[in-house]
C-alpha positions as CSV (number, residue, x, y, z in Angstrom):
1,M,-185.1,-180.6,46.4
2,L,-188.0,-179.7,48.7
3,V,-187.8,-183.1,50.4
4,A,-184.1,-182.7,50.9
5,M,-184.6,-179.3,52.5
6,L,-187.4,-180.6,54.8
7,A,-185.7,-183.8,56.0
8,P,-183.1,-182.2,58.4
9,A,-185.7,-180.3,60.3
10,V,-187.8,-183.5,60.7
11,L,-184.8,-185.6,61.8
12,A,-184.2,-183.1,64.6
13,L,-187.9,-183.3,65.8
14,A,-187.3,-185.9,68.6
15,G,-185.4,-184.4,71.5
16,A,-184.0,-181.3,69.9
17,D,-186.3,-178.6,71.4
18,A,-183.4,-176.2,72.0
19,L,-183.1,-175.7,68.2
20,A,-186.5,-173.9,67.9
21,K,-186.2,-170.4,66.5
22,G,-189.0,-169.0,68.6
23,T,-191.2,-166.7,66.5
24,G,-193.6,-166.4,69.4
25,Y,-196.5,-167.5,67.2
26,L,-199.4,-169.7,68.3
27,F,-200.9,-171.9,65.6
28,V,-204.5,-173.1,66.1
29,S,-206.2,-175.6,63.8
30,S,-209.9,-174.9,63.1
31,E,-212.0,-177.8,61.8
32,N,-214.9,-175.8,60.4
33,D,-212.8,-173.1,58.8
34,N,-210.3,-175.4,57.0
35,A,-207.6,-173.2,58.2
36,V,-204.8,-172.6,60.8
37,T,-205.1,-169.3,62.7
38,V,-201.7,-167.7,63.5
39,L,-201.7,-165.6,66.7
40,D,-199.0,-163.2,67.9
41,G,-197.7,-164.8,71.1
42,K,-197.6,-161.5,73.0
43,T,-200.6,-159.5,71.8
44,Y,-202.6,-162.5,70.7
45,A,-203.7,-160.6,67.6
46,V,-204.3,-162.6,64.5
47,V,-201.2,-162.5,62.3
48,K,-202.6,-164.6,59.5
49,T,-205.2,-167.3,58.6
50,I,-203.6,-170.0,56.6
51,P,-205.9,-172.1,54.3
52,T,-205.5,-175.8,54.7
53,G,-207.3,-179.0,53.5
54,E,-210.7,-179.8,54.9
55,R,-211.0,-180.4,58.6
56,P,-207.6,-179.7,60.0
57,R,-207.0,-181.4,63.3
58,D,-203.9,-182.7,65.1
59,I,-201.1,-180.2,64.8
60,K,-197.4,-180.2,65.8
61,L,-194.3,-178.0,65.6
62,S,-190.9,-179.1,64.2
63,A,-188.1,-179.0,66.6
64,D,-186.3,-176.1,64.9
65,G,-189.4,-174.0,64.7
66,S,-189.3,-173.8,60.9
67,Q,-192.4,-175.8,60.2
68,V,-195.8,-176.7,61.5
69,Y,-197.4,-180.1,60.6
70,V,-201.2,-180.4,60.5
71,I,-203.6,-183.2,59.6
72,A,-206.3,-182.5,57.1
73,S,-208.6,-185.3,57.9
74,N,-211.1,-185.0,55.0
75,K,-208.3,-184.7,52.5
76,H,-206.5,-187.8,54.0
77,R,-203.1,-186.0,54.2
78,L,-200.5,-184.3,56.4
79,E,-199.8,-180.7,55.4
80,V,-196.5,-178.9,56.1
81,I,-196.6,-175.1,56.9
82,D,-193.4,-173.1,56.4
83,I,-193.3,-170.6,59.3
84,A,-191.2,-168.1,57.4
85,R,-193.8,-167.9,54.6
86,L,-196.8,-168.8,56.7
87,A,-198.1,-171.0,53.9
88,V,-198.6,-174.7,53.1
89,T,-195.5,-175.9,51.2
90,R,-196.0,-179.6,51.0
91,T,-198.7,-182.3,51.4
92,L,-198.4,-186.0,51.7
93,P,-201.0,-188.8,51.9
94,V,-201.2,-190.6,55.2
95,G,-204.1,-193.0,54.9
96,K,-207.9,-192.6,55.0
97,D,-209.5,-190.3,57.6
98,P,-206.4,-189.4,59.6
99,E,-206.9,-187.8,63.0
100,A,-203.7,-187.7,65.0
101,F,-200.0,-188.5,64.4
102,D,-196.6,-188.7,66.1
103,F,-193.1,-188.9,64.8
104,G,-190.7,-191.9,65.3
105,K,-187.6,-191.5,67.4
106,D,-185.3,-190.4,64.5
107,G,-188.0,-188.3,62.8
108,K,-188.0,-190.5,59.6
109,L,-191.3,-192.2,60.2
110,I,-194.8,-190.8,61.1
111,Y,-197.4,-192.9,62.9
112,V,-200.9,-191.8,61.9
113,T,-204.3,-193.0,63.2
114,N,-206.8,-193.7,60.4
115,E,-210.1,-193.5,62.1
116,E,-212.4,-194.8,59.4
117,D,-210.1,-197.8,58.5
118,A,-209.3,-198.8,62.1
119,Q,-205.6,-198.7,61.2
120,V,-202.3,-197.0,62.0
121,S,-200.3,-196.0,59.0
122,V,-196.6,-195.9,59.2
123,V,-195.4,-193.3,56.7
124,D,-191.9,-192.5,55.5
125,F,-191.8,-188.7,55.8
126,A,-189.2,-188.0,53.2
127,T,-190.8,-190.1,50.4
128,G,-194.4,-190.0,51.5
129,K,-194.6,-193.8,51.1
130,I,-196.8,-195.8,53.5
131,M,-194.4,-198.4,54.8
132,A,-196.9,-200.4,56.9
133,K,-200.5,-200.5,58.1
134,V,-201.3,-201.9,61.5
135,E,-204.9,-203.1,62.2
136,V,-206.2,-201.8,65.5
137,G,-209.6,-201.3,67.1
138,E,-212.4,-199.2,65.7
139,E,-212.0,-195.4,65.7
140,P,-208.4,-195.0,66.7
141,E,-207.4,-191.5,67.7
142,G,-204.6,-190.8,70.1
143,V,-201.1,-191.9,69.2
144,K,-198.0,-191.4,71.2
145,L,-194.4,-192.6,70.9
146,S,-192.7,-193.9,74.1
147,P,-189.7,-191.9,75.3
148,D,-187.3,-194.6,74.2
149,G,-188.9,-194.9,70.8
150,R,-189.5,-198.6,71.1
151,R,-193.3,-198.5,71.4
152,V,-196.3,-196.6,70.0
153,Y,-199.5,-196.3,72.0
154,V,-202.8,-196.0,70.2
155,T,-206.3,-195.5,71.6
156,S,-209.4,-197.2,70.1
157,E,-212.4,-195.2,71.1
158,V,-215.0,-197.9,70.3
159,A,-213.0,-200.9,71.8
160,N,-212.1,-199.0,75.0
161,M,-208.6,-200.2,74.5
162,V,-205.0,-199.0,74.1
163,H,-202.9,-200.9,71.6
164,V,-199.2,-201.2,72.3
165,I,-197.2,-201.4,69.0
166,D,-193.6,-202.5,68.7
167,T,-191.9,-200.0,66.4
168,A,-189.2,-202.5,65.3
169,T,-191.8,-205.0,63.9
170,N,-195.0,-202.9,63.6
171,K,-196.7,-205.8,65.6
172,I,-199.1,-205.3,68.5
173,L,-197.5,-206.3,71.7
174,A,-200.5,-205.8,74.0
175,N,-204.1,-204.7,74.0
176,V,-205.0,-203.0,77.2
177,V,-208.6,-202.4,78.3
178,V,-209.0,-199.0,79.8
179,G,-212.0,-196.7,80.5
180,N,-214.9,-195.7,78.3
181,R,-213.9,-194.0,75.0
182,P,-210.1,-193.4,75.5
183,R,-208.7,-190.4,73.6
184,R,-205.2,-189.0,74.2
185,F,-202.0,-189.7,76.0
186,A,-199.3,-188.3,78.2
187,I,-196.3,-190.4,79.3
188,T,-194.0,-189.8,82.2
189,P,-190.4,-188.8,81.2
190,D,-189.0,-192.2,82.2
191,G,-191.8,-194.1,80.3
192,A,-192.9,-195.9,83.5
193,E,-196.5,-194.6,83.2
194,V,-198.8,-194.0,80.3
195,W,-201.7,-191.8,81.1
196,V,-204.8,-192.0,78.8
197,T,-207.9,-189.9,79.0
198,N,-211.3,-191.6,79.0
199,E,-213.8,-189.2,77.5
200,L,-217.0,-191.0,78.6
201,G,-215.5,-192.3,81.8
202,A,-214.7,-189.0,83.5
203,S,-211.3,-190.4,84.3
204,I,-207.7,-191.2,83.3
205,S,-206.4,-194.8,83.2
206,I,-202.7,-195.2,84.2
207,I,-200.9,-198.0,82.4
208,D,-197.7,-199.5,83.7
209,G,-195.1,-199.0,80.9
210,A,-193.3,-202.3,81.7
211,S,-196.2,-204.7,82.2
212,N,-198.8,-203.0,79.9
213,K,-201.4,-203.4,82.7
214,V,-203.7,-200.7,84.2
215,K,-202.2,-199.7,87.6
216,G,-204.4,-196.8,88.6
217,T,-207.2,-194.4,87.9
218,V,-207.7,-190.7,88.4
219,S,-211.4,-189.5,88.4
220,F,-212.7,-186.0,87.8
221,E,-215.6,-184.5,89.8
222,P,-215.7,-180.7,89.2
223,K,-218.5,-179.1,91.3
224,G,-221.8,-178.4,89.6
225,F,-221.4,-181.0,86.8
226,R,-223.0,-184.3,86.2
227,K,-220.6,-187.2,85.5
228,D,-221.9,-187.4,81.9
229,D,-220.8,-183.8,81.3
230,V,-217.2,-184.5,82.5
231,T,-215.5,-185.6,79.2
232,P,-211.7,-185.5,79.5
233,V,-209.9,-185.4,76.2
234,G,-206.7,-183.4,76.0
235,I,-203.7,-183.9,78.3
236,V,-200.2,-182.5,78.7
237,M,-197.6,-183.2,81.3
238,T,-194.8,-181.0,82.6
239,R,-191.3,-182.0,81.6
240,D,-190.5,-183.2,85.1
241,G,-193.5,-185.5,85.1
242,K,-195.0,-184.0,88.3
243,T,-198.1,-182.2,87.0
244,A,-200.6,-183.0,84.3
245,F,-203.2,-180.6,82.8
246,V,-206.4,-182.3,81.5
247,T,-209.1,-180.7,79.5
248,L,-212.6,-181.8,80.6
249,G,-214.6,-181.2,77.5
250,R,-218.2,-180.3,78.2
251,A,-217.4,-179.6,81.8
252,N,-215.6,-176.4,80.6
253,H,-212.7,-176.8,83.0
254,V,-209.0,-177.9,83.1
255,A,-208.0,-180.3,85.8
256,V,-204.6,-179.9,87.5
257,V,-203.3,-183.2,88.6
258,D,-200.4,-184.2,90.9
259,V,-198.9,-187.0,88.9
260,P,-196.9,-188.9,91.6
261,A,-199.8,-188.6,94.1
262,R,-202.5,-189.3,91.4
263,R,-204.6,-186.6,93.0
264,V,-206.5,-183.7,91.5
265,K,-205.2,-180.5,92.9
266,G,-207.8,-178.2,91.4
267,Y,-209.9,-177.0,88.4
268,V,-209.7,-174.0,86.3
269,L,-212.8,-172.7,84.5
270,V,-212.2,-172.0,80.8
271,G,-214.4,-171.9,77.6
272,N,-217.0,-174.2,76.2
273,R,-215.8,-177.8,75.5
274,A,-212.2,-177.6,76.5
275,W,-210.3,-179.8,74.0
276,G,-206.7,-179.3,72.8
277,V,-204.0,-178.2,75.3
278,Q,-200.4,-177.2,75.1
279,L,-197.8,-175.8,77.5
280,S,-195.5,-172.9,76.6
281,R,-191.8,-173.8,76.4
282,D,-191.0,-172.4,79.8
283,E,-194.3,-174.0,81.1
284,S,-195.5,-170.7,82.6
285,L,-198.5,-170.6,80.3
286,L,-201.1,-173.2,79.3
287,Y,-203.0,-172.8,76.0
288,V,-206.5,-174.4,76.0
289,V,-208.6,-174.8,72.9
290,N,-212.3,-174.4,73.5
291,G,-214.2,-176.1,70.6
292,L,-217.6,-174.7,71.2
293,S,-216.8,-171.2,72.2
294,D,-214.3,-170.8,69.4
295,D,-211.5,-169.4,71.5
296,V,-208.3,-170.2,73.3
297,S,-207.9,-169.7,77.0
298,I,-204.4,-168.5,78.2
299,I,-203.7,-169.8,81.7
300,D,-201.0,-168.7,84.1
301,T,-199.8,-172.1,85.4
302,N,-198.4,-170.6,88.7
303,A,-201.5,-168.7,89.6
304,L,-203.8,-171.2,87.9
305,K,-205.8,-168.3,86.5
306,V,-207.1,-167.5,83.0
307,L,-205.3,-164.4,81.8
308,K,-207.1,-164.0,78.6
309,S,-209.6,-165.6,76.2
310,V,-208.7,-165.2,72.5
311,P,-211.2,-165.7,69.7
312,V,-210.0,-168.0,66.9
313,G,-211.6,-170.0,64.1
314,R,-214.8,-172.1,64.2
315,V,-214.5,-175.3,66.1
316,P,-210.8,-175.1,67.0
317,Y,-209.1,-178.4,67.6
318,G,-205.4,-178.2,68.5
319,V,-202.7,-175.6,69.3
320,V,-198.9,-175.4,69.2
321,A,-196.6,-172.6,70.3
322,D,-193.4,-171.7,68.5
323,D,-191.8,-170.0,71.5
């Protein structure tokens, strides 16, 4: 019965943002607290701390705003949080040492990176059955579905490579060498460009979505930081594909990038080790998770100014907004 109730929400996940209920809550996963912190989206007061499995990491919101999905890496599972109850209501195994995930085009399948096994698990969400395992390079992390749903992109941190997987066959179409220690993705709305952050390369590699070849690079050089301290990880792109926001890790800044021009427009100082990043639904606010100062920076995207820093759990990883 529970599976039947969950399935419609998941089927709507891809491309149905207008269905979200909009509680206004922010959900922040905290690796060292084994919990998701729930914040009021207006006052930023803590509403509740939800216990999860060990080391919660990647986190996403269902399209209708009824559920939050979070990876519990050390428990090798995905957990489903019911927003009405603010409690975990379901868990399903998703392979060993999962880190990140994305849903397929119709919401029926989940693509999960299994860091320790150097695999991507393809999981049927309704049944929890692992339908396939795709061998990739060592320490896969980032995973992102193409806008048309035909490809899944996966980073291998050790191999310095992006794997392009055909979702129809679960076969690798291409292995693209990028910068040093690639982490996460953003894709332009038309799928023409795939942007991947290179944590130890202080840069982004831009992959041509048609040829699967690197077509450009954006480098980051915030003043006062050595190149080794500039460690880009998180990235989010506006819906029009014109602006990207990139967290620079130990450089404690967010870079603001003009996507068509491939040019850094500026930097915003945030907390220590800027990591996860998410835009509000109207894109007026940017939420930045700072893993070593245990807080979230709230940025006005028009003024490019931090409005507030909000304490959350220990070593926060990711954030989503149900707004």
